[in-house]
N, C-alpha and C positions, 0 to 999 in steps of 0.2 A: 589439515581445517573437520574433519570432519571428529577428531581428537576438539578441538573447539566444540562444537555442538555439544558431542559426549558430555562436559565439563558445566556448561552451561545451561546441560537436565540436569546436570546430580548437583549444580547446585540450586536448584528449586524444587529436586526432593522429590522428579522425573522419567523414570529406567524408558533408560539407551535403549528405541527399539529401531528398530529399519526404517520406518517412515516416518518415525517422527524427522532422524535426522534426513532424510528424505526431501522431509518439505521445509524444513530447513536450507536444507541446499539447495531448493526451489526457491521459497522465498531469497535469497539471501544473492542467485541470483539473474533475480526476474523479481522483484521488486512493484509493486502494485499491483498484484496482477487478485484473479480472483477466486473462488472454485474450483470449475470445471478447468480452468489456465491449471493451476493445480495440480490439480489430477493429470490431467495428463504429459505435466515436467515429471510427476512420479512413478508413474506408468511408465515409461523408460528405461526407465532402470527395473521396473519392481510392478510385470505387466495382470499382478493377480488380486495385486488393491485394493480391495472393495472403494463403493466411492462413501458406504458406510465411515472405514478401514482413517479416511483424507479426513472429514466433517467432526472427528470423534480426536483427530491429532491436533486440525488447527483449535479446538474449540477449546483443549487442554495448552496448548503456548498457547492460546490469549490470553486467556485465566489464567496462564501462570507468567505472565508476560516478561514472554520471551520473545511475543508476534503483536504486533498491532493490526486491531480491526478497523475496519477507512470507511465508511457508504456515505458519502461528499450524492445530495439529495438531487433524486432519480436515479441512480446511480447504483449495481450489483456493489454487496462486501467486495472489497479490497484485504490483499493482509502484505505484511511485510514485516521487514526480519529486525529494523531501526524504529530503535525502542526508547522509552527513557531522557530525553531531551525536544520535549515536545516542539516540535517540528512544525507545518505551519504543509497544505501542498498546493498547487496549481494543477487547475486540469483545465484543457480543451475543453468548450464547447460544442467540436461537429463530430472526435473527433474520438471523444475519453481518453483520452491517451493523462499519465497523471504522473507530477512530476514535485522533488523534495526542497522545501524551499525553508531558512534557514528560519529559525525565531524573527516577528519583525524587530523587538523591540525588546530590548534589556532579557534573565534571567528565566525563567516558569516562571511565571506562566505567559510569558513572556507581552501582554497587556494587562491597562490595568480596570475594572468593570467603571462606570463611572458612577454605582449603588450597587453592591453585590448583597444588597437586600441581608445585612449581615455575614453570611456565606463564604467556607474560608476555601479563597476559589489558591486551587495547584497548578491545573489547568484550563488552557485555552484552546479552545481547536477554531482555525484559522482557516477555509476555503476562498484560494482566491481559482476564481470565471475565468475565462477568455477561450484565443487563436492559437494552438500552440507554434512552431516556427510548422511546420512541416502545411500541414491547411492551412496556411497563411497568405504561401506561394500555392498553393493549386487556387484557392480565390483569384488571384492576384492572375493570374496566370489562363481561368476561363475568363476574369473581366475583359480583359486586353480580344480572350480570342471574341468573345463578343462583341468587341464594339470593332473591330479587325470586320466583322463578320454587317457587320451593318452598316461601313462603308459603301 
């Protein structure tokens, strides 16, 4: 897989470095993580890498289009390697878990604006909000426990 990452970096004229390879691997294995999590994941293999180096790598990879930065309202920025397909996200209001959602309708930009005001629209960003299955099950069990206690 490292050779795939190396080819991706070279294709966008970025030097192949250990921190860049490590960040790409971390995001491949752990999509939708924040910067602190990326730092922790990279430091497993490269304990001396600095915070600033990871911030710089994330910026370079995002600017080059190899990484996508998402920031749902009220949440910290998250990163993923799934780029170029204009997919959307679903976010749990309780725990903050994020999952990918393929385009709702048609090809990119997936939605048609009712009035584009003359813009050439090439991307639509949709965030679905709700409760993930784990949090829903926890709420149900808490509700059941409190109902039992009130009898």
